[in-house]
CHARMM internal coordinates of N, CA and C (Angstrom, degrees):
IC EDIT
DIST 1 N 1 CA 1.4681
DIST 1 CA 1 C 1.5406
ANGL 1 N 1 CA 1 C 109.17
DIST 1 C 2 N 1.3223
ANGL 1 CA 1 C 2 N 115.53
DIHE 1 N 1 CA 1 C 2 N 141.28
DIST 2 N 2 CA 1.4680
ANGL 1 C 2 N 2 CA 120.69
DIHE 1 CA 1 C 2 N 2 CA -178.82
DIST 2 CA 2 C 1.5226
ANGL 2 N 2 CA 2 C 110.95
DIHE 1 C 2 N 2 CA 2 C -70.89
DIST 2 C 3 N 1.3211
ANGL 2 CA 2 C 3 N 114.72
DIHE 2 N 2 CA 2 C 3 N 150.74
DIST 3 N 3 CA 1.4612
ANGL 2 C 3 N 3 CA 121.19
DIHE 2 CA 2 C 3 N 3 CA 176.77
DIST 3 CA 3 C 1.5264
ANGL 3 N 3 CA 3 C 107.89
DIHE 2 C 3 N 3 CA 3 C -76.18
DIST 3 C 4 N 1.3508
ANGL 3 CA 3 C 4 N 119.02
DIHE 3 N 3 CA 3 C 4 N 116.99
DIST 4 N 4 CA 1.4755
ANGL 3 C 4 N 4 CA 120.34
DIHE 3 CA 3 C 4 N 4 CA -178.04
DIST 4 CA 4 C 1.5271
ANGL 4 N 4 CA 4 C 112.76
DIHE 3 C 4 N 4 CA 4 C -65.50
DIST 4 C 5 N 1.3318
ANGL 4 CA 4 C 5 N 117.25
DIHE 4 N 4 CA 4 C 5 N -18.46
DIST 5 N 5 CA 1.4557
ANGL 4 C 5 N 5 CA 120.52
DIHE 4 CA 4 C 5 N 5 CA -178.06
DIST 5 CA 5 C 1.5290
ANGL 5 N 5 CA 5 C 112.45
DIHE 4 C 5 N 5 CA 5 C -96.09
DIST 5 C 6 N 1.3365
ANGL 5 CA 5 C 6 N 116.54
DIHE 5 N 5 CA 5 C 6 N 9.27
DIST 6 N 6 CA 1.4544
ANGL 5 C 6 N 6 CA 120.25
DIHE 5 CA 5 C 6 N 6 CA -177.70
DIST 6 CA 6 C 1.5282
ANGL 6 N 6 CA 6 C 111.87
DIHE 5 C 6 N 6 CA 6 C -61.48
DIST 6 C 7 N 1.3368
ANGL 6 CA 6 C 7 N 115.77
DIHE 6 N 6 CA 6 C 7 N -38.63
DIST 7 N 7 CA 1.4619
ANGL 6 C 7 N 7 CA 119.13
DIHE 6 CA 6 C 7 N 7 CA -177.13
DIST 7 CA 7 C 1.5244
ANGL 7 N 7 CA 7 C 113.25
DIHE 6 C 7 N 7 CA 7 C -79.91
DIST 7 C 8 N 1.3334
ANGL 7 CA 7 C 8 N 117.05
DIHE 7 N 7 CA 7 C 8 N -9.04
DIST 8 N 8 CA 1.4640
ANGL 7 C 8 N 8 CA 120.25
DIHE 7 CA 7 C 8 N 8 CA 179.86
DIST 8 CA 8 C 1.5243
ANGL 8 N 8 CA 8 C 108.69
DIHE 7 C 8 N 8 CA 8 C -80.67
DIST 8 C 9 N 1.3381
ANGL 8 CA 8 C 9 N 116.98
DIHE 8 N 8 CA 8 C 9 N 123.12
DIST 9 N 9 CA 1.4651
ANGL 8 C 9 N 9 CA 118.52
DIHE 8 CA 8 C 9 N 9 CA -178.94
DIST 9 CA 9 C 1.5281
ANGL 9 N 9 CA 9 C 111.35
DIHE 8 C 9 N 9 CA 9 C -67.13
DIST 9 C 10 N 1.2950
ANGL 9 CA 9 C 10 N 115.78
DIHE 9 N 9 CA 9 C 10 N 141.20
DIST 10 N 10 CA 1.4646
ANGL 9 C 10 N 10 CA 121.21
DIHE 9 CA 9 C 10 N 10 CA 176.82
DIST 10 CA 10 C 1.5250
ANGL 10 N 10 CA 10 C 108.89
DIHE 9 C 10 N 10 CA 10 C -80.84
DIST 10 C 11 N 1.3148
ANGL 10 CA 10 C 11 N 116.03
DIHE 10 N 10 CA 10 C 11 N 138.19
DIST 11 N 11 CA 1.4585
ANGL 10 C 11 N 11 CA 120.84
DIHE 10 CA 10 C 11 N 11 CA -179.00
DIST 11 CA 11 C 1.5152
ANGL 11 N 11 CA 11 C 108.48
DIHE 10 C 11 N 11 CA 11 C -120.24
DIST 11 C 12 N 1.2975
ANGL 11 CA 11 C 12 N 115.38
DIHE 11 N 11 CA 11 C 12 N 126.66
DIST 12 N 12 CA 1.4639
ANGL 11 C 12 N 12 CA 120.58
DIHE 11 CA 11 C 12 N 12 CA 175.80
DIST 12 CA 12 C 1.5226
ANGL 12 N 12 CA 12 C 108.44
DIHE 11 C 12 N 12 CA 12 C -90.84
DIST 12 C 13 N 1.3218
ANGL 12 CA 12 C 13 N 116.48
DIHE 12 N 12 CA 12 C 13 N 125.23
DIST 13 N 13 CA 1.4599
ANGL 12 C 13 N 13 CA 120.16
DIHE 12 CA 12 C 13 N 13 CA 179.24
DIST 13 CA 13 C 1.5184
ANGL 13 N 13 CA 13 C 110.01
DIHE 12 C 13 N 13 CA 13 C -78.87
DIST 13 C 14 N 1.3055
ANGL 13 CA 13 C 14 N 115.22
DIHE 13 N 13 CA 13 C 14 N 134.85
DIST 14 N 14 CA 1.4631
ANGL 13 C 14 N 14 CA 121.64
DIHE 13 CA 13 C 14 N 14 CA -179.09
DIST 14 CA 14 C 1.5185
ANGL 14 N 14 CA 14 C 108.96
DIHE 13 C 14 N 14 CA 14 C -111.60
DIST 14 C 15 N 1.3208
ANGL 14 CA 14 C 15 N 118.31
DIHE 14 N 14 CA 14 C 15 N 144.74
DIST 15 N 15 CA 1.4677
ANGL 14 C 15 N 15 CA 119.15
DIHE 14 CA 14 C 15 N 15 CA 174.98
DIST 15 CA 15 C 1.5302
ANGL 15 N 15 CA 15 C 109.93
DIHE 14 C 15 N 15 CA 15 C -67.28
DIST 15 C 16 N 1.3121
ANGL 15 CA 15 C 16 N 117.55
DIHE 15 N 15 CA 15 C 16 N 154.11
DIST 16 N 16 CA 1.4695
ANGL 15 C 16 N 16 CA 119.51
DIHE 15 CA 15 C 16 N 16 CA 179.46
DIST 16 CA 16 C 1.5256
ANGL 16 N 16 CA 16 C 110.78
DIHE 15 C 16 N 16 CA 16 C -58.86
DIST 16 C 17 N 1.3310
ANGL 16 CA 16 C 17 N 115.00
DIHE 16 N 16 CA 16 C 17 N 144.98
DIST 17 N 17 CA 1.4635
ANGL 16 C 17 N 17 CA 120.30
DIHE 16 CA 16 C 17 N 17 CA -177.15
DIST 17 CA 17 C 1.5252
ANGL 17 N 17 CA 17 C 111.96
DIHE 16 C 17 N 17 CA 17 C -72.16
DIST 17 C 18 N 1.3128
ANGL 17 CA 17 C 18 N 116.83
DIHE 17 N 17 CA 17 C 18 N -32.53
DIST 18 N 18 CA 1.4599
ANGL 17 C 18 N 18 CA 119.46
DIHE 17 CA 17 C 18 N 18 CA 179.27
DIST 18 CA 18 C 1.5238
ANGL 18 N 18 CA 18 C 108.40
DIHE 17 C 18 N 18 CA 18 C -135.43
DIST 18 C 19 N 1.2913
ANGL 18 CA 18 C 19 N 115.57
DIHE 18 N 18 CA 18 C 19 N 145.27
DIST 19 N 19 CA 1.4529
ANGL 18 C 19 N 19 CA 119.08
DIHE 18 CA 18 C 19 N 19 CA 178.22
DIST 19 CA 19 C 1.5250
ANGL 19 N 19 CA 19 C 108.75
DIHE 18 C 19 N 19 CA 19 C -105.35
DIST 19 C 20 N 1.3168
ANGL 19 CA 19 C 20 N 114.91
DIHE 19 N 19 CA 19 C 20 N 149.40
DIST 20 N 20 CA 1.4593
ANGL 19 C 20 N 20 CA 120.45
DIHE 19 CA 19 C 20 N 20 CA 179.68
DIST 20 CA 20 C 1.5213
ANGL 20 N 20 CA 20 C 108.05
DIHE 19 C 20 N 20 CA 20 C -113.52
DIST 20 C 21 N 1.2956
ANGL 20 CA 20 C 21 N 115.59
DIHE 20 N 20 CA 20 C 21 N 126.41
DIST 21 N 21 CA 1.4576
ANGL 20 C 21 N 21 CA 120.12
DIHE 20 CA 20 C 21 N 21 CA 176.33
DIST 21 CA 21 C 1.5231
ANGL 21 N 21 CA 21 C 107.89
DIHE 20 C 21 N 21 CA 21 C -80.97
DIST 21 C 22 N 1.3134
ANGL 21 CA 21 C 22 N 116.64
DIHE 21 N 21 CA 21 C 22 N 122.43
DIST 22 N 22 CA 1.4648
ANGL 21 C 22 N 22 CA 120.92
DIHE 21 CA 21 C 22 N 22 CA -176.16
DIST 22 CA 22 C 1.5226
ANGL 22 N 22 CA 22 C 111.09
DIHE 21 C 22 N 22 CA 22 C -59.52
DIST 22 C 23 N 1.3248
ANGL 22 CA 22 C 23 N 117.04
DIHE 22 N 22 CA 22 C 23 N -35.51
DIST 23 N 23 CA 1.4647
ANGL 22 C 23 N 23 CA 120.53
DIHE 22 CA 22 C 23 N 23 CA -179.55
DIST 23 CA 23 C 1.5256
ANGL 23 N 23 CA 23 C 111.81
DIHE 22 C 23 N 23 CA 23 C -64.35
DIST 23 C 24 N 1.3416
ANGL 23 CA 23 C 24 N 116.81
DIHE 23 N 23 CA 23 C 24 N -26.79
DIST 24 N 24 CA 1.4616
ANGL 23 C 24 N 24 CA 119.88
DIHE 23 CA 23 C 24 N 24 CA -178.34
DIST 24 CA 24 C 1.5275
ANGL 24 N 24 CA 24 C 112.54
DIHE 23 C 24 N 24 CA 24 C -77.52
DIST 24 C 25 N 1.3273
ANGL 24 CA 24 C 25 N 117.34
DIHE 24 N 24 CA 24 C 25 N -21.67
DIST 25 N 25 CA 1.4599
ANGL 24 C 25 N 25 CA 119.38
DIHE 24 CA 24 C 25 N 25 CA -178.83
DIST 25 CA 25 C 1.5200
ANGL 25 N 25 CA 25 C 110.16
DIHE 24 C 25 N 25 CA 25 C -69.66
DIST 25 C 26 N 1.3237
ANGL 25 CA 25 C 26 N 114.92
DIHE 25 N 25 CA 25 C 26 N 138.46
DIST 26 N 26 CA 1.4629
ANGL 25 C 26 N 26 CA 117.59
DIHE 25 CA 25 C 26 N 26 CA 177.10
DIST 26 CA 26 C 1.5290
ANGL 26 N 26 CA 26 C 109.05
DIHE 25 C 26 N 26 CA 26 C -81.82
DIST 26 C 27 N 1.3024
ANGL 26 CA 26 C 27 N 116.28
DIHE 26 N 26 CA 26 C 27 N 161.62
DIST 27 N 27 CA 1.4582
ANGL 26 C 27 N 27 CA 120.69
DIHE 26 CA 26 C 27 N 27 CA -173.25
DIST 27 CA 27 C 1.5292
ANGL 27 N 27 CA 27 C 112.93
DIHE 26 C 27 N 27 CA 27 C -65.42
DIST 27 C 28 N 1.3364
ANGL 27 CA 27 C 28 N 118.65
DIHE 27 N 27 CA 27 C 28 N -23.48
DIST 28 N 28 CA 1.4580
ANGL 27 C 28 N 28 CA 119.58
DIHE 27 CA 27 C 28 N 28 CA -178.16
DIST 28 CA 28 C 1.5250
ANGL 28 N 28 CA 28 C 112.85
DIHE 27 C 28 N 28 CA 28 C -85.03
DIST 28 C 29 N 1.3348
ANGL 28 CA 28 C 29 N 118.09
DIHE 28 N 28 CA 28 C 29 N -4.92
DIST 29 N 29 CA 1.4638
ANGL 28 C 29 N 29 CA 120.25
DIHE 28 CA 28 C 29 N 29 CA 179.24
DIST 29 CA 29 C 1.5214
ANGL 29 N 29 CA 29 C 112.22
DIHE 28 C 29 N 29 CA 29 C -70.89
DIST 29 C 30 N 1.3175
ANGL 29 CA 29 C 30 N 117.20
DIHE 29 N 29 CA 29 C 30 N -40.41
DIST 30 N 30 CA 1.4572
ANGL 29 C 30 N 30 CA 120.88
DIHE 29 CA 29 C 30 N 30 CA -176.32
DIST 30 CA 30 C 1.5266
ANGL 30 N 30 CA 30 C 109.08
DIHE 29 C 30 N 30 CA 30 C -137.67
DIST 30 C 31 N 1.3437
ANGL 30 CA 30 C 31 N 116.40
DIHE 30 N 30 CA 30 C 31 N 144.96
DIST 31 N 31 CA 1.4652
ANGL 30 C 31 N 31 CA 118.74
DIHE 30 CA 30 C 31 N 31 CA 177.33
DIST 31 CA 31 C 1.5279
ANGL 31 N 31 CA 31 C 109.84
DIHE 30 C 31 N 31 CA 31 C -67.39
DIST 31 C 32 N 1.3104
ANGL 31 CA 31 C 32 N 115.42
DIHE 31 N 31 CA 31 C 32 N 151.41
DIST 32 N 32 CA 1.4588
ANGL 31 C 32 N 32 CA 119.52
DIHE 31 CA 31 C 32 N 32 CA -179.66
DIST 32 CA 32 C 1.5245
ANGL 32 N 32 CA 32 C 109.84
DIHE 31 C 32 N 32 CA 32 C -72.43
DIST 32 C 33 N 1.3084
ANGL 32 CA 32 C 33 N 115.52
DIHE 32 N 32 CA 32 C 33 N 161.06
DIST 33 N 33 CA 1.4682
ANGL 32 C 33 N 33 CA 120.37
DIHE 32 CA 32 C 33 N 33 CA -179.86
DIST 33 CA 33 C 1.5219
ANGL 33 N 33 CA 33 C 110.64
DIHE 32 C 33 N 33 CA 33 C -62.08
DIST 33 C 34 N 1.3350
ANGL 33 CA 33 C 34 N 117.31
DIHE 33 N 33 CA 33 C 34 N -37.49
DIST 34 N 34 CA 1.4626
ANGL 33 C 34 N 34 CA 118.85
DIHE 33 CA 33 C 34 N 34 CA -178.92
DIST 34 CA 34 C 1.5208
ANGL 34 N 34 CA 34 C 110.99
DIHE 33 C 34 N 34 CA 34 C -68.08
DIST 34 C 35 N 1.3415
ANGL 34 CA 34 C 35 N 117.73
DIHE 34 N 34 CA 34 C 35 N -34.01
DIST 35 N 35 CA 1.4642
ANGL 34 C 35 N 35 CA 120.06
DIHE 34 CA 34 C 35 N 35 CA 177.20
DIST 35 CA 35 C 1.5278
ANGL 35 N 35 CA 35 C 110.23
DIHE 34 C 35 N 35 CA 35 C -66.20
DIST 35 C 36 N 1.3164
ANGL 35 CA 35 C 36 N 115.85
DIHE 35 N 35 CA 35 C 36 N -41.32
DIST 36 N 36 CA 1.4661
ANGL 35 C 36 N 36 CA 119.62
DIHE 35 CA 35 C 36 N 36 CA 178.60
DIST 36 CA 36 C 1.5281
ANGL 36 N 36 CA 36 C 109.85
DIHE 35 C 36 N 36 CA 36 C -65.99
DIST 36 C 37 N 1.3342
ANGL 36 CA 36 C 37 N 116.56
DIHE 36 N 36 CA 36 C 37 N -43.65
DIST 37 N 37 CA 1.4622
ANGL 36 C 37 N 37 CA 120.51
DIHE 36 CA 36 C 37 N 37 CA 179.60
DIST 37 CA 37 C 1.5220
ANGL 37 N 37 CA 37 C 111.14
DIHE 36 C 37 N 37 CA 37 C -60.21
DIST 37 C 38 N 1.3295
ANGL 37 CA 37 C 38 N 117.39
DIHE 37 N 37 CA 37 C 38 N -40.86
DIST 38 N 38 CA 1.4628
ANGL 37 C 38 N 38 CA 119.12
DIHE 37 CA 37 C 38 N 38 CA -178.94
DIST 38 CA 38 C 1.5264
ANGL 38 N 38 CA 38 C 110.87
DIHE 37 C 38 N 38 CA 38 C -68.91
DIST 38 C 39 N 1.3464
ANGL 38 CA 38 C 39 N 117.42
DIHE 38 N 38 CA 38 C 39 N -36.08
DIST 39 N 39 CA 1.4669
ANGL 38 C 39 N 39 CA 119.58
DIHE 38 CA 38 C 39 N 39 CA 176.30
DIST 39 CA 39 C 1.5214
ANGL 39 N 39 CA 39 C 110.93
DIHE 38 C 39 N 39 CA 39 C -65.07
DIST 39 C 40 N 1.3268
ANGL 39 CA 39 C 40 N 116.44
DIHE 39 N 39 CA 39 C 40 N -42.30
DIST 40 N 40 CA 1.4679
ANGL 39 C 40 N 40 CA 120.64
DIHE 39 CA 39 C 40 N 40 CA 178.34
DIST 40 CA 40 C 1.5185
ANGL 40 N 40 CA 40 C 109.83
DIHE 39 C 40 N 40 CA 40 C -63.43
DIST 40 C 41 N 1.3298
ANGL 40 CA 40 C 41 N 116.69
DIHE 40 N 40 CA 40 C 41 N -42.45
DIST 41 N 41 CA 1.4595
ANGL 40 C 41 N 41 CA 120.53
DIHE 40 CA 40 C 41 N 41 CA -179.51
DIST 41 CA 41 C 1.5274
ANGL 41 N 41 CA 41 C 110.87
DIHE 40 C 41 N 41 CA 41 C -63.92
DIST 41 C 42 N 1.3354
ANGL 41 CA 41 C 42 N 116.79
DIHE 41 N 41 CA 41 C 42 N -42.34
DIST 42 N 42 CA 1.4724
ANGL 41 C 42 N 42 CA 119.67
DIHE 41 CA 41 C 42 N 42 CA 177.60
DIST 42 CA 42 C 1.5265
ANGL 42 N 42 CA 42 C 110.53
DIHE 41 C 42 N 42 CA 42 C -63.73
DIST 42 C 43 N 1.3188
ANGL 42 CA 42 C 43 N 116.71
DIHE 42 N 42 CA 42 C 43 N -41.82
DIST 43 N 43 CA 1.4651
ANGL 42 C 43 N 43 CA 120.13
DIHE 42 CA 42 C 43 N 43 CA 178.43
DIST 43 CA 43 C 1.5125
ANGL 43 N 43 CA 43 C 111.28
DIHE 42 C 43 N 43 CA 43 C -63.39
DIST 43 C 44 N 1.3232
ANGL 43 CA 43 C 44 N 116.22
DIHE 43 N 43 CA 43 C 44 N -41.50
DIST 44 N 44 CA 1.4620
ANGL 43 C 44 N 44 CA 120.58
DIHE 43 CA 43 C 44 N 44 CA 179.30
DIST 44 CA 44 C 1.5227
ANGL 44 N 44 CA 44 C 110.31
DIHE 43 C 44 N 44 CA 44 C -64.81
DIST 44 C 45 N 1.3397
ANGL 44 CA 44 C 45 N 117.17
DIHE 44 N 44 CA 44 C 45 N -42.87
DIST 45 N 45 CA 1.4663
ANGL 44 C 45 N 45 CA 120.51
DIHE 44 CA 44 C 45 N 45 CA 178.16
DIST 45 CA 45 C 1.5259
ANGL 45 N 45 CA 45 C 110.55
DIHE 44 C 45 N 45 CA 45 C -59.83
DIST 45 C 46 N 1.3285
ANGL 45 CA 45 C 46 N 116.93
DIHE 45 N 45 CA 45 C 46 N -41.23
DIST 46 N 46 CA 1.4704
ANGL 45 C 46 N 46 CA 120.86
DIHE 45 CA 45 C 46 N 46 CA 179.31
DIST 46 CA 46 C 1.5251
ANGL 46 N 46 CA 46 C 110.38
DIHE 45 C 46 N 46 CA 46 C -63.88
DIST 46 C 47 N 1.3105
ANGL 46 CA 46 C 47 N 117.00
DIHE 46 N 46 CA 46 C 47 N -42.85
DIST 47 N 47 CA 1.4684
ANGL 46 C 47 N 47 CA 120.50
DIHE 46 CA 46 C 47 N 47 CA 178.56
DIST 47 CA 47 C 1.5251
ANGL 47 N 47 CA 47 C 110.15
DIHE 46 C 47 N 47 CA 47 C -62.13
DIST 47 C 48 N 1.3324
ANGL 47 CA 47 C 48 N 116.56
DIHE 47 N 47 CA 47 C 48 N -42.35
DIST 48 N 48 CA 1.4654
ANGL 47 C 48 N 48 CA 119.60
DIHE 47 CA 47 C 48 N 48 CA -179.58
DIST 48 CA 48 C 1.5285
ANGL 48 N 48 CA 48 C 111.21
DIHE 47 C 48 N 48 CA 48 C -66.34
DIST 48 C 49 N 1.3384
ANGL 48 CA 48 C 49 N 117.78
DIHE 48 N 48 CA 48 C 49 N -38.19
DIST 49 N 49 CA 1.4601
ANGL 48 C 49 N 49 CA 120.64
DIHE 48 CA 48 C 49 N 49 CA 176.66
DIST 49 CA 49 C 1.5230
ANGL 49 N 49 CA 49 C 110.57
DIHE 48 C 49 N 49 CA 49 C -62.48
DIST 49 C 50 N 1.3421
ANGL 49 CA 49 C 50 N 116.20
DIHE 49 N 49 CA 49 C 50 N -45.29
DIST 50 N 50 CA 1.4651
ANGL 49 C 50 N 50 CA 119.86
DIHE 49 CA 49 C 50 N 50 CA 178.87
DIST 50 CA 50 C 1.5265
ANGL 50 N 50 CA 50 C 111.08
DIHE 49 C 50 N 50 CA 50 C -63.11
DIST 50 C 51 N 1.3358
ANGL 50 CA 50 C 51 N 116.76
DIHE 50 N 50 CA 50 C 51 N -38.92
DIST 51 N 51 CA 1.4546
ANGL 50 C 51 N 51 CA 120.84
DIHE 50 CA 50 C 51 N 51 CA 178.91
DIST 51 CA 51 C 1.5262
ANGL 51 N 51 CA 51 C 110.27
DIHE 50 C 51 N 51 CA 51 C -64.66
DIST 51 C 52 N 1.3353
ANGL 51 CA 51 C 52 N 116.90
DIHE 51 N 51 CA 51 C 52 N -41.66
DIST 52 N 52 CA 1.4688
ANGL 51 C 52 N 52 CA 120.00
DIHE 51 CA 51 C 52 N 52 CA 178.42
DIST 52 CA 52 C 1.5277
ANGL 52 N 52 CA 52 C 111.04
DIHE 51 C 52 N 52 CA 52 C -63.79
DIST 52 C 53 N 1.3476
ANGL 52 CA 52 C 53 N 117.16
DIHE 52 N 52 CA 52 C 53 N -39.75
DIST 53 N 53 CA 1.4670
ANGL 52 C 53 N 53 CA 120.31
DIHE 52 CA 52 C 53 N 53 CA 176.85
DIST 53 CA 53 C 1.5205
ANGL 53 N 53 CA 53 C 110.30
DIHE 52 C 53 N 53 CA 53 C -61.76
DIST 53 C 54 N 1.3389
ANGL 53 CA 53 C 54 N 116.46
DIHE 53 N 53 CA 53 C 54 N -43.21
DIST 54 N 54 CA 1.4573
ANGL 53 C 54 N 54 CA 120.40
DIHE 53 CA 53 C 54 N 54 CA -179.33
DIST 54 CA 54 C 1.5258
ANGL 54 N 54 CA 54 C 111.07
DIHE 53 C 54 N 54 CA 54 C -64.69
DIST 54 C 55 N 1.3503
ANGL 54 CA 54 C 55 N 116.76
DIHE 54 N 54 CA 54 C 55 N -42.14
DIST 55 N 55 CA 1.4658
ANGL 54 C 55 N 55 CA 120.37
DIHE 54 CA 54 C 55 N 55 CA -179.85
DIST 55 CA 55 C 1.5259
ANGL 55 N 55 CA 55 C 110.10
DIHE 54 C 55 N 55 CA 55 C -64.13
DIST 55 C 56 N 1.3392
ANGL 55 CA 55 C 56 N 116.47
DIHE 55 N 55 CA 55 C 56 N -42.11
DIST 56 N 56 CA 1.4596
ANGL 55 C 56 N 56 CA 120.42
DIHE 55 CA 55 C 56 N 56 CA 177.64
DIST 56 CA 56 C 1.5275
ANGL 56 N 56 CA 56 C 110.32
DIHE 55 C 56 N 56 CA 56 C -61.08
DIST 56 C 57 N 1.3297
ANGL 56 CA 56 C 57 N 116.72
DIHE 56 N 56 CA 56 C 57 N -44.44
DIST 57 N 57 CA 1.4672
ANGL 56 C 57 N 57 CA 121.35
DIHE 56 CA 56 C 57 N 57 CA 178.28
DIST 57 CA 57 C 1.5267
ANGL 57 N 57 CA 57 C 110.62
DIHE 56 C 57 N 57 CA 57 C -62.42
DIST 57 C 58 N 1.3374
ANGL 57 CA 57 C 58 N 117.12
DIHE 57 N 57 CA 57 C 58 N -45.21
DIST 58 N 58 CA 1.4640
ANGL 57 C 58 N 58 CA 121.05
DIHE 57 CA 57 C 58 N 58 CA -178.42
DIST 58 CA 58 C 1.5257
ANGL 58 N 58 CA 58 C 110.87
DIHE 57 C 58 N 58 CA 58 C -64.86
DIST 58 C 59 N 1.3337
ANGL 58 CA 58 C 59 N 117.20
DIHE 58 N 58 CA 58 C 59 N -39.12
DIST 59 N 59 CA 1.4665
ANGL 58 C 59 N 59 CA 120.04
DIHE 58 CA 58 C 59 N 59 CA 177.97
DIST 59 CA 59 C 1.5243
ANGL 59 N 59 CA 59 C 110.72
DIHE 58 C 59 N 59 CA 59 C -64.04
DIST 59 C 60 N 1.3254
ANGL 59 CA 59 C 60 N 116.50
DIHE 59 N 59 CA 59 C 60 N -43.57
DIST 60 N 60 CA 1.4655
ANGL 59 C 60 N 60 CA 120.00
DIHE 59 CA 59 C 60 N 60 CA 177.97
DIST 60 CA 60 C 1.5106
ANGL 60 N 60 CA 60 C 111.42
DIHE 59 C 60 N 60 CA 60 C -63.35
DIST 60 C 61 N 1.3236
ANGL 60 CA 60 C 61 N 116.51
DIHE 60 N 60 CA 60 C 61 N -40.56
DIST 61 N 61 CA 1.4652
ANGL 60 C 61 N 61 CA 121.25
DIHE 60 CA 60 C 61 N 61 CA 179.76
DIST 61 CA 61 C 1.5249
ANGL 61 N 61 CA 61 C 110.38
DIHE 60 C 61 N 61 CA 61 C -64.86
DIST 61 C 62 N 1.3311
ANGL 61 CA 61 C 62 N 117.48
DIHE 61 N 61 CA 61 C 62 N -42.97
DIST 62 N 62 CA 1.4686
ANGL 61 C 62 N 62 CA 120.04
DIHE 61 CA 61 C 62 N 62 CA -179.78
DIST 62 CA 62 C 1.5213
ANGL 62 N 62 CA 62 C 110.65
DIHE 61 C 62 N 62 CA 62 C -66.99
DIST 62 C 63 N 1.3577
ANGL 62 CA 62 C 63 N 117.66
DIHE 62 N 62 CA 62 C 63 N -37.39
DIST 63 N 63 CA 1.4727
ANGL 62 C 63 N 63 CA 120.03
DIHE 62 CA 62 C 63 N 63 CA 176.79
DIST 63 CA 63 C 1.5204
ANGL 63 N 63 CA 63 C 110.05
DIHE 62 C 63 N 63 CA 63 C -63.11
DIST 63 C 64 N 1.3324
ANGL 63 CA 63 C 64 N 116.43
DIHE 63 N 63 CA 63 C 64 N -40.97
DIST 64 N 64 CA 1.4645
ANGL 63 C 64 N 64 CA 121.00
DIHE 63 CA 63 C 64 N 64 CA -179.77
DIST 64 CA 64 C 1.5286
ANGL 64 N 64 CA 64 C 110.75
DIHE 63 C 64 N 64 CA 64 C -64.12
DIST 64 C 65 N 1.3190
ANGL 64 CA 64 C 65 N 116.34
DIHE 64 N 64 CA 64 C 65 N -40.95
DIST 65 N 65 CA 1.4633
ANGL 64 C 65 N 65 CA 120.45
DIHE 64 CA 64 C 65 N 65 CA 179.50
DIST 65 CA 65 C 1.5232
ANGL 65 N 65 CA 65 C 110.47
DIHE 64 C 65 N 65 CA 65 C -67.53
DIST 65 C 66 N 1.3366
ANGL 65 CA 65 C 66 N 116.87
DIHE 65 N 65 CA 65 C 66 N -41.37
DIST 66 N 66 CA 1.4640
ANGL 65 C 66 N 66 CA 120.85
DIHE 65 CA 65 C 66 N 66 CA -178.32
DIST 66 CA 66 C 1.5256
ANGL 66 N 66 CA 66 C 110.77
DIHE 65 C 66 N 66 CA 66 C -66.18
DIST 66 C 67 N 1.3270
ANGL 66 CA 66 C 67 N 117.81
DIHE 66 N 66 CA 66 C 67 N -37.49
DIST 67 N 67 CA 1.4662
ANGL 66 C 67 N 67 CA 120.43
DIHE 66 CA 66 C 67 N 67 CA -175.95
DIST 67 CA 67 C 1.5264
ANGL 67 N 67 CA 67 C 112.44
DIHE 66 C 67 N 67 CA 67 C -79.05
DIST 67 C 68 N 1.3000
ANGL 67 CA 67 C 68 N 118.78
DIHE 67 N 67 CA 67 C 68 N -9.11
DIST 68 N 68 CA 1.4718
ANGL 67 C 68 N 68 CA 119.47
DIHE 67 CA 67 C 68 N 68 CA 178.90
DIST 68 CA 68 C 1.5001
ANGL 68 N 68 CA 68 C 111.68
DIHE 67 C 68 N 68 CA 68 C -81.38
END
COOR INIT
IC SEED 1 N 1 CA 1 C
IC BUILD
């Protein structure tokens, strides 16, 4: 049987050409970890709120279907 990956070109990974010292970066270059964590937490809370709304809606819909 033929190798299905034969047509996929092989790529050699190269090390980065230049390295960046984290200490040299100024604070405005990248958001802090706590800022990212708080954004993720807010996004997660929003998803959970939407999920709870959907579950409440689905429960009401199933009760309505069952009572008919």
